[in-house]
Every structure is written in structure tokens, then in C-alpha cells.
N, CA, C and O of each residue as an XYZ file, in Angstrom:
612
protein
N     -15.363    -93.456     74.507
C     -14.997    -92.177     74.656
C     -15.820    -91.247     73.511
O     -15.556    -90.970     72.340
N     -16.844    -90.927     74.323
C     -17.636    -89.418     73.582
C     -17.471    -88.674     73.047
O     -17.333    -87.716     73.808
N     -17.341    -88.309     71.825
C     -17.200    -86.890     71.111
C     -18.289    -86.216     70.884
O     -19.120    -86.840     70.225
N     -18.581    -85.149     71.201
C     -19.713    -83.970     71.119
C     -19.157    -82.689     69.917
O     -18.592    -81.672     70.321
N     -19.485    -83.000     68.088
C     -19.330    -81.778     68.119
C     -20.825    -81.110     67.408
O     -21.883    -81.626     67.045
N     -20.324    -79.787     67.428
C     -21.165    -78.472     67.407
C     -21.313    -77.651     65.922
O     -20.343    -77.297     65.252
N     -22.413    -77.477     65.637
C     -21.753    -76.387     64.101
C     -22.536    -76.022     64.111
O     -23.645    -76.431     64.458
N     -22.061    -74.825     63.596
C     -23.868    -73.333     63.711
C     -23.309    -74.163     61.807
O     -22.355    -74.662     61.210
N     -25.068    -73.688     61.619
C     -25.369    -74.078     60.415
C     -24.289    -73.006     59.789
O     -23.654    -72.206     60.477
N     -24.184    -73.151     58.171
C     -23.376    -72.219     57.029
C     -24.120    -70.817     56.783
O     -25.225    -70.493     57.218
N     -23.239    -70.055     55.971
C     -24.303    -68.932     55.655
C     -25.305    -68.903     54.966
O     -25.428    -69.714     54.048
N     -26.288    -67.946     55.240
C     -27.425    -68.535     54.560
C     -28.054    -67.043     54.427
O     -27.831    -66.053     55.122
N     -29.248    -67.266     52.869
C     -29.941    -66.385     52.236
C     -30.282    -65.058     53.176
O     -30.766    -65.511     54.213
N     -30.232    -63.587     53.248
C     -30.478    -62.722     54.039
C     -32.003    -62.647     53.603
O     -32.202    -62.364     52.422
N     -33.511    -62.951     54.726
C     -34.645    -62.373     54.235
C     -35.263    -61.182     55.228
O     -35.265    -61.418     56.436
N     -35.851    -59.749     54.688
C     -36.507    -59.147     55.546
C     -37.715    -59.790     56.661
O     -38.137    -59.451     57.766
N     -37.912    -60.575     55.980
C     -39.132    -61.117     57.114
C     -39.147    -62.009     57.916
O     -38.669    -63.110     57.642
N     -39.756    -61.704     59.201
C     -38.965    -62.962     60.600
C     -39.997    -64.207     59.867
O     -39.433    -65.302     59.875
N     -40.896    -64.217     59.467
C     -41.261    -65.197     58.641
C     -41.104    -65.714     57.733
O     -42.076    -66.379     57.375
N     -40.427    -65.737     57.231
C     -39.095    -66.291     56.179
C     -38.302    -66.920     56.357
O     -37.679    -67.519     55.480
N     -37.993    -66.993     58.121
C     -36.918    -66.737     58.643
C     -36.285    -68.954     58.486
O     -35.262    -69.556     58.160
N     -37.212    -69.191     58.801
C     -37.382    -70.815     58.506
C     -36.569    -71.538     57.110
O     -35.618    -72.296     56.919
N     -37.522    -70.836     56.342
C     -36.483    -71.044     54.959
C     -35.782    -70.591     54.233
O     -35.822    -70.754     53.013
N     -35.287    -70.174     54.621
C     -33.692    -69.521     54.442
C     -33.330    -70.450     53.935
O     -33.718    -71.488     54.472
N     -32.178    -70.654     52.333
C     -31.534    -71.225     52.536
C     -29.819    -70.771     52.327
O     -29.218    -69.697     52.361
N     -29.415    -72.226     52.094
C     -27.696    -71.694     51.889
C     -27.306    -71.032     50.730
O     -27.884    -71.512     49.755
N     -26.410    -69.943     50.397
C     -25.606    -69.570     50.356
C     -24.937    -70.562     49.119
O     -25.090    -71.780     49.211
N     -24.054    -69.868     47.752
C     -22.964    -70.942     48.000
C     -21.948    -70.997     48.912
O     -21.616    -72.082     49.389
N     -21.335    -69.834     49.264
C     -20.441    -69.830     49.946
C     -20.865    -70.873     51.671
O     -20.271    -71.586     52.480
N     -22.086    -70.386     51.461
C     -23.204    -71.644     52.657
C     -22.564    -73.075     52.714
O     -22.119    -73.592     53.739
N     -22.580    -73.591     51.566
C     -22.084    -74.565     51.022
C     -20.690    -75.060     51.421
O     -20.119    -75.848     52.176
N     -20.461    -74.078     50.410
C     -18.769    -74.283     50.833
C     -18.581    -74.238     52.060
O     -17.602    -74.977     52.171
N     -18.938    -73.736     53.510
C     -17.633    -73.835     54.418
C     -18.863    -74.907     54.607
O     -18.000    -75.243     55.418
N     -19.835    -75.665     54.680
C     -20.647    -77.019     55.353
C     -19.480    -77.727     54.882
O     -18.905    -78.044     55.923
N     -18.545    -78.318     53.537
C     -17.623    -79.137     53.203
C     -16.503    -78.711     53.860
O     -15.523    -79.274     54.348
N     -16.905    -77.511     53.750
C     -14.899    -77.330     54.745
C     -15.397    -77.783     55.898
O     -14.579    -78.630     56.256
N     -16.232    -77.728     56.678
C     -16.844    -78.049     57.310
C     -16.155    -79.566     57.827
O     -15.404    -79.706     58.793
N     -16.704    -80.785     56.769
C     -17.265    -81.874     56.534
C     -15.345    -82.037     56.364
O     -14.873    -83.109     56.742
N     -14.759    -81.389     56.029
C     -13.260    -81.693     55.718
C     -12.538    -81.469     57.191
O     -12.339    -82.616     57.594
N     -12.062    -80.560     58.163
C     -11.604    -80.109     59.186
C     -12.057    -81.348     60.591
O     -11.360    -81.786     61.506
N     -13.449    -81.598     60.238
C     -13.972    -83.411     61.143
C     -13.189    -84.525     60.508
O     -12.945    -85.548     61.147
N     -12.787    -84.356     59.270
C     -12.024    -85.630     58.747
C     -11.112    -85.623     59.198
O     -11.129    -86.608     59.936
N      -9.998    -85.038     59.312
C      -8.699    -84.731     59.498
C      -8.591    -84.813     61.584
O      -7.845    -85.681     62.037
N      -8.871    -84.476     61.955
C      -9.513    -84.057     63.597
C      -8.776    -85.625     64.273
O      -7.981    -85.653     65.211
N      -9.343    -86.956     63.434
C      -8.451    -87.629     64.441
C      -9.246    -88.148     65.340
O      -8.759    -88.818     66.251
N     -10.559    -87.945     65.254
C     -11.845    -88.714     65.639
C     -12.716    -89.470     65.190
O     -12.963    -89.121     64.035
N     -13.498    -90.588     65.584
C     -13.760    -91.164     64.997
C     -15.197    -90.313     64.182
O     -15.853    -89.449     64.763
N     -15.435    -90.716     62.956
C     -16.467    -89.897     62.463
C     -18.517    -89.974     63.450
O     -19.035    -90.830     64.167
N     -18.900    -88.929     63.043
C     -20.280    -88.807     64.102
C     -21.045    -89.721     63.283
O     -21.025    -89.827     62.056
N     -21.748    -90.392     64.168
C     -22.214    -91.880     63.899
C     -24.051    -91.176     63.862
O     -24.921    -91.702     63.168
N     -24.313    -89.892     64.788
C     -25.650    -89.468     63.745
C     -25.463    -87.974     64.009
O     -24.546    -87.591     64.736
N     -26.326    -87.114     63.423
C     -26.778    -86.085     62.780
C     -28.284    -85.608     63.049
O     -29.321    -85.929     62.467
N     -27.970    -84.371     64.571
C     -29.003    -83.811     64.774
C     -29.322    -82.758     64.599
O     -28.682    -81.976     65.302
N     -30.327    -82.117     63.720
C     -30.268    -80.974     62.875
C     -31.802    -79.985     63.152
O     -32.945    -80.429     63.045
N     -31.582    -79.170     63.366
C     -33.189    -77.854     62.696
C     -33.714    -78.260     61.576
O     -33.083    -78.534     60.555
N     -34.741    -78.307     61.710
C     -35.549    -78.417     60.635
C     -35.437    -77.566     59.705
O     -35.856    -77.775     58.567
N     -34.435    -75.724     60.342
C     -34.915    -75.285     59.006
C     -33.727    -75.372     57.941
O     -32.681    -76.017     58.009
N     -34.319    -74.325     56.697
C     -33.397    -74.881     55.587
C     -31.996    -74.679     55.654
O     -31.363    -75.279     54.785
N     -31.428    -74.084     56.349
C     -30.171    -73.693     56.472
C     -29.868    -74.555     57.523
O     -29.775    -75.368     56.603
N     -29.628    -75.174     58.506
C     -29.493    -76.766     59.063
C     -29.957    -77.704     58.395
O     -29.007    -78.342     57.943
N     -30.862    -78.112     58.104
C     -30.397    -79.202     57.024
C     -29.643    -79.190     55.912
O     -28.998    -80.161     55.517
N     -29.678    -78.414     55.524
C     -28.423    -78.106     53.893
C     -27.470    -78.562     54.476
O     -26.880    -79.586     54.132
N     -27.081    -77.582     55.822
C     -25.645    -78.485     56.496
C     -24.911    -80.006     56.898
O     -23.836    -80.581     57.066
N     -26.549    -80.173     56.907
C     -26.085    -81.582     58.080
C     -26.437    -82.483     56.918
O     -25.605    -83.390     56.883
N     -27.568    -82.633     55.697
C     -27.279    -83.052     54.978
C     -25.430    -82.826     54.336
O     -24.609    -83.742     54.285
N     -25.207    -81.549     53.971
C     -23.707    -81.915     53.016
C     -23.172    -82.049     54.396
O     -22.095    -81.481     54.217
N     -23.168    -82.247     55.098
C     -21.907    -82.825     56.109
C     -21.952    -84.339     55.764
O     -20.902    -84.901     55.454
N     -22.692    -84.769     55.789
C     -23.385    -86.265     56.435
C     -23.021    -87.404     54.995
O     -22.878    -88.624     54.911
N     -22.964    -86.093     53.852
C     -23.194    -86.430     52.740
C     -21.474    -86.707     52.140
O     -21.125    -87.529     51.293
N     -20.660    -85.784     52.854
C     -19.517    -85.481     52.189
C     -18.437    -86.071     53.491
O     -17.229    -85.840     53.438
N     -18.906    -86.652     54.341
C     -18.503    -87.600     55.278
C     -18.574    -89.407     55.184
O     -17.981    -90.344     55.717
N     -19.798    -89.204     54.058
C     -20.073    -91.036     54.009
C     -20.936    -91.255     55.340
O     -20.887    -92.260     56.049
N     -21.692    -90.188     55.535
C     -22.603    -90.678     56.725
C     -24.066    -90.566     56.013
O     -24.387    -89.457     55.585
N     -24.970    -91.664     55.865
C     -25.778    -91.782     55.556
C     -27.031    -91.886     55.984
O     -27.266    -92.445     57.055
N     -28.531    -91.090     54.804
C     -28.497    -89.957     55.333
C     -30.074    -90.560     56.524
O     -30.910    -89.704     56.814
N     -30.251    -92.061     57.074
C     -30.455    -92.330     57.598
C     -30.092    -92.147     58.882
O     -30.777    -92.701     59.742
N     -28.974    -91.358     59.271
C     -27.864    -91.180     60.649
C     -28.830    -89.518     60.697
O     -28.652    -88.798     61.680
N     -29.631    -89.139     59.770
C     -29.313    -87.681     60.122
C     -31.037    -87.254     60.477
O     -31.974    -87.497     59.717
N     -31.117    -86.718     61.529
C     -32.523    -86.297     61.879
C     -32.577    -85.097     62.639
O     -32.156    -84.707     63.728
N     -33.324    -84.588     61.572
C     -34.220    -83.478     62.266
C     -34.595    -83.306     63.420
O     -35.182    -84.319     63.802
N     -34.548    -82.356     64.353
C     -35.376    -82.387     65.938
C     -36.062    -81.198     65.746
O     -35.228    -80.329     65.999
N     -37.046    -80.693     65.461
C     -37.546    -79.562     65.769
C     -37.346    -78.491     66.903
O     -37.498    -77.272     66.821
N     -37.001    -79.183     67.885
C     -37.052    -77.876     68.881
C     -35.474    -77.697     69.069
O     -34.974    -77.177     70.067
N     -34.552    -78.338     67.666
C     -33.162    -77.689     67.588
C     -33.298    -76.215     66.620
O     -32.307    -75.676     66.126
N     -34.865    -75.633     66.441
C     -34.963    -74.724     65.521
C     -34.153    -73.208     66.420
O     -34.121    -73.492     67.618
N     -33.773    -72.325     66.266
C     -33.392    -71.616     67.221
C     -33.609    -71.639     69.094
O     -34.288    -70.976     69.878
N     -32.404    -73.045     69.261
C     -32.928    -73.544     71.355
C     -31.535    -72.801     71.280
O     -30.592    -72.536     70.535
N     -32.103    -72.625     72.703
C     -31.343    -72.263     73.263
C     -30.062    -73.191     74.023
O     -30.003    -74.397     73.781
N     -29.263    -72.679     74.755
C     -28.348    -74.163     75.727
C     -28.412    -74.626     76.305
O     -27.483    -75.267     76.797
N     -30.395    -74.640     76.921
C     -30.310    -75.643     77.513
C     -31.296    -76.737     77.397
O     -31.600    -77.612     78.207
N     -32.015    -76.322     75.414
C     -32.458    -76.756     74.980
C     -31.523    -77.194     74.497
O     -31.868    -78.340     74.784
N     -30.515    -77.356     73.949
C     -29.446    -78.437     73.562
C     -28.635    -79.166     74.540
O     -28.009    -80.158     74.168
N     -28.590    -78.796     75.668
C     -28.232    -79.702     76.541
C     -29.331    -81.343     76.854
O     -29.210    -82.568     76.863
N     -30.232    -80.404     77.040
C     -31.446    -82.167     77.091
C     -31.369    -82.903     76.354
O     -31.536    -84.109     76.537
N     -30.915    -82.009     74.650
C     -31.320    -82.783     73.396
C     -29.911    -84.058     73.592
O     -30.134    -85.234     73.304
N     -28.877    -83.723     73.973
C     -27.091    -83.909     74.639
C     -27.664    -85.198     75.473
O     -27.791    -86.365     75.102
N     -27.931    -84.647     76.595
C     -28.171    -85.713     77.652
C     -29.563    -86.653     78.076
O     -30.028    -87.284     79.025
N     -29.784    -86.372     77.042
C     -31.011    -87.810     76.229
C     -30.632    -88.533     74.796
O     -31.393    -89.378     74.325
N     -29.012    -88.025     73.913
C     -29.321    -89.286     73.455
C     -28.979    -90.574     73.933
O     -28.638    -90.783     75.097
N     -29.074    -91.531     72.965
C     -29.327    -92.846     72.991
C     -27.362    -93.281     73.725
O     -26.591    -92.856     72.865
N     -26.905    -93.638     74.387
C     -26.023    -93.939     75.059
C     -25.064    -95.018     74.154
O     -23.913    -95.139     74.573
N     -25.424    -95.787     72.991
C     -24.515    -96.072     72.457
C     -23.882    -95.185     71.144
O     -23.408    -95.861     70.231
N     -23.866    -94.381     71.073
C     -23.898    -93.001     70.605
C     -22.314    -92.626     70.596
O     -22.085    -92.224     71.736
N     -21.587    -92.594     70.130
C     -20.241    -91.936     70.244
C     -19.993    -91.248     69.722
O     -18.793    -91.111     69.962
N     -20.270    -90.560     69.044
C     -19.715    -89.030     68.258
C     -21.032    -88.861     67.796
O     -21.430    -89.481     66.809
N     -21.915    -87.886     68.574
C     -23.012    -86.613     67.844
C     -22.431    -85.711     67.895
O     -21.498    -85.204     68.516
N     -23.701    -85.362     66.456
C     -22.651    -84.521     65.855
C     -24.798    -82.998     65.863
O     -25.996    -83.169     65.637
N     -24.053    -82.038     66.198
C     -25.609    -81.036     66.329
C     -25.808    -80.400     65.338
O     -25.233    -81.212     64.614
N     -26.106    -79.689     64.696
C     -25.904    -78.268     63.667
C     -27.397    -77.264     64.479
O     -28.302    -77.936     64.974
N     -27.465    -76.160     64.513
C     -27.485    -75.572     65.059
C     -27.705    -74.176     65.539
O     -26.810    -74.093     66.381
N     -28.144    -73.356     65.543
C     -28.162    -71.826     64.899
C     -27.563    -71.260     66.372
O     -27.597    -71.863     67.445
N     -26.907    -69.684     66.056
C     -26.332    -68.964     67.488
C     -27.916    -67.645     67.561
O     -28.729    -67.244     66.727
N     -27.715    -67.431     68.752
C     -26.857    -67.222     70.076
C     -26.264    -69.082     70.354
O     -25.133    -69.561     70.267
N     -27.761    -69.808     70.745
C     -27.655    -70.713     71.312
C     -26.653    -71.986     71.120
O     -26.237    -72.581     72.114
N     -26.224    -72.439     69.589
C     -25.326    -73.350     69.225
C     -23.687    -72.518     70.068
O     -22.631    -73.126     70.241
N     -23.824    -71.740     70.270
C     -22.181    -70.446     70.343
C     -22.108    -70.806     72.328
O     -21.216    -71.309     73.013
N     -22.979    -70.464     72.557
C     -23.216    -70.509     73.662
C     -23.371    -71.380     74.668
O     -23.077    -71.154     75.842
N     -23.785    -72.278     74.277
C     -23.314    -74.059     74.213
C     -22.102    -74.098     74.435
O     -21.629    -74.090     75.572
N     -21.440    -74.144     73.390
C     -19.715    -74.408     73.127
C     -19.036    -74.401     74.263
O     -18.380    -75.235     74.886
N     -19.510    -72.591     74.496
C     -18.642    -71.792     75.504
C     -18.714    -72.549     76.682
O     -17.718    -72.822     77.351
N     -20.250    -73.019     77.058
C     -20.642    -73.188     78.597
C     -19.868    -74.746     78.702
O     -19.632    -75.135     79.846
N     -19.509    -75.552     77.664
C     -19.001    -76.497     77.761
C     -17.562    -76.795     77.808
O     -16.859    -77.552     78.477
N     -17.390    -76.054     76.993
C     -15.647    -75.490     76.989
C     -14.635    -73.766     77.761
O     -13.456    -73.464     77.939
N     -15.896    -73.142     77.970
C     -14.811    -71.970     78.534
C     -13.693    -71.352     77.493
O     -13.766    -70.549     76.563
N     -12.692    -72.059     78.056
C     -11.326    -72.591     77.645
C     -10.950    -72.025     76.195
O     -10.027    -71.271     75.885
N     -12.054    -72.680     75.308
C     -11.489    -73.244     74.479
C     -12.466    -72.812     73.128
O     -12.023    -72.398     72.057
N     -14.009    -73.036     73.492
C     -14.799    -72.223     72.481
C     -15.158    -70.381     72.241
O     -15.634    -69.613     73.076
N     -14.801    -70.127     71.045
C     -15.203    -68.728     70.272
C     -16.017    -68.485     70.859
O     -16.848    -69.363     71.092
N     -16.251    -66.558     71.632
C     -17.512    -66.587     72.123
C     -18.373    -66.378     70.774
O     -19.267    -65.842     71.429
N     -18.707    -66.350     69.908
C     -19.483    -66.558     69.153
C     -18.957    -67.422     67.596
O     -18.002    -67.095     66.891
N     -19.789    -68.436     67.397
C     -19.042    -69.479     65.921
C     -19.862    -68.910     64.848
O     -21.088    -68.961     64.744
N     -18.698    -68.161     63.781
C     -18.980    -68.087     62.281
C     -19.775    -69.101     62.009
O     -19.836    -70.194     62.572
N     -20.719    -68.462     60.629
C     -21.048    -69.404     60.090
C     -20.388    -71.374     59.312
O     -20.069    -71.204     58.135
N     -20.350    -71.668     59.395
C     -19.824    -73.228     58.956
C     -19.099    -73.705     60.125
O     -18.445    -74.748     60.156
N     -19.296    -72.636     61.371
C     -17.685    -73.750     61.783
C     -18.354    -74.559     63.050
O     -19.321    -74.597     63.810
N     -17.001    -75.228     62.670
C     -17.450    -76.830     64.029
C     -16.772    -76.613     65.029
O     -15.852    -75.820     64.828
N     -16.903    -77.196     66.536
C     -16.362    -77.491     67.973
C     -16.840    -78.881     68.009
O     -17.949    -79.298     67.674
N     -15.610    -79.677     68.569
C     -15.752    -81.100     68.760
C     -15.231    -81.091     70.465
O     -14.649    -80.081     70.860
N     -15.353    -81.696     70.972
C     -15.207    -82.179     72.462
C     -15.409    -83.222     72.539
O     -16.322    -83.736     71.893
N     -14.535    -83.991     73.454
C     -14.407    -85.061     73.563
C     -14.893    -85.060     75.228
O     -14.162    -84.229     75.767
N     -15.794    -85.630     76.219
C     -16.805    -86.071     76.628
C     -16.529    -86.627     78.134
O     -17.587    -86.957     78.670
N     -15.496    -86.796     78.875
C     -15.276    -87.286     79.731
C     -16.379    -87.662     81.079
O     -15.960    -87.754     82.233
N     -17.472    -87.806     80.798
C     -18.438    -87.583     81.142
C     -18.508    -89.293     81.511
O     -17.485    -89.929     81.257
N     -19.718    -90.057     82.116
C     -20.032    -91.341     82.176
C     -21.217    -91.361     81.260
O     -22.178    -91.528     82.010
N     -21.738    -91.260     79.759
C     -22.734    -91.634     79.448
C     -23.082    -90.216     78.988
O     -22.693    -89.335     79.755
N     -24.003    -89.655     77.444
C     -24.720    -88.425     77.706
C     -25.732    -87.699     78.686
O     -26.115    -86.543     78.864
N     -26.026    -89.197     79.343
C     -26.995    -88.062     80.717
C     -25.895    -87.289     81.252
O     -26.478    -86.250     81.560
N     -24.890    -87.154     81.508
C     -23.849    -87.283     82.714
C     -22.913    -85.511     81.576
O     -22.330    -84.696     82.291
N     -22.930    -85.288     80.341
C     -22.309    -83.874     80.126
C     -22.583    -82.796     80.378
O     -23.324    -82.292     79.533
N     -22.282    -82.080     81.302
C     -22.136    -80.755     81.466
C     -21.297    -79.556     81.408
O     -20.994    -79.362     80.231
N     -20.913    -78.880     82.000
C     -20.193    -77.601     81.844
C     -18.639    -78.402     82.334
O     -17.541    -78.043     81.909
N     -18.907    -79.767     83.502
C     -17.454    -79.399     83.859
C     -16.836    -80.792     83.095
O     -15.629    -81.029     83.130
N     -17.778    -81.662     82.420
C     -17.364    -83.383     81.850
C     -16.565    -82.656     80.927
O     -15.887    -83.254     80.092
């Protein structure tokens, strides 16, 4: 069985400049949201993620590192993936479809609107229109391998 968890990063500090967007850190609330997401994941009754792939932006990376720490996932299983920064649903799909077949539970940390749109594409009847900060959606994938994960799987 394969599971895919999509997480929107926690609340981040606001900065006026778009040039400073990449380095925006989590607020205290954002750190608490990441810890709460980890707590929710532990109670879902699914295996813990094998790998955490994250946008390299400060707020996403902090969210991923907090999730991993709270879930007992070793730092070596947290990978920064440059293309996840403000990724579109199609780009998120290509990352998922390219995941190693040995991964049973893949967790992605990303940004809106892409992460919410991708969740809705995969689970239109379940996923909210827009994931709030720190929200997570875990999906059981009925596809045969990550390369086959799509809206109908």
C-alpha cells in the first residue's frame, strides 16, 4: 500500500518584498501548526512517512524538519527539492510520479496554491478548496507504483 501526504507549510512571517519571500521563517503559530500536523499524522492509523520531500524555502523547510523531528524521522530522510518552491500541481505530480518505488509513504511539504490544487486533483470529493497553513491531507493510493498516481487512482 502506498500513502501520499501533502502538507502546506505552517504560518510564516509576512514580508513586503517578493525578493524576501524565499527566506520567510515560520511564526510561533506556524511551528505549533507543524507540530500539530505531526500529531494528527500519528493518529491516522497509517505507517509513518518513509521520506519527506520539501520545498527549500525557509517556511517549508522548517515545517518539514519539525514534522520529521516530531515523528521520529531521521534528518537523512528529509530532502530539499528545489522545484517544489511554489510548484504547480503538474510539477508536484511529476515529483510524486518519479518517486522511488520502495517508498511506501511519501510526504511532500509545499506551498499554496499548488499543494491545494494538487490535493483537489487527486481527491476532489475530499480535499478542501484551499489547505490552511499547517494542514495535511493523507491519501491511500490505489495505483501500481508512484508513476501511476493520478486523479483516477
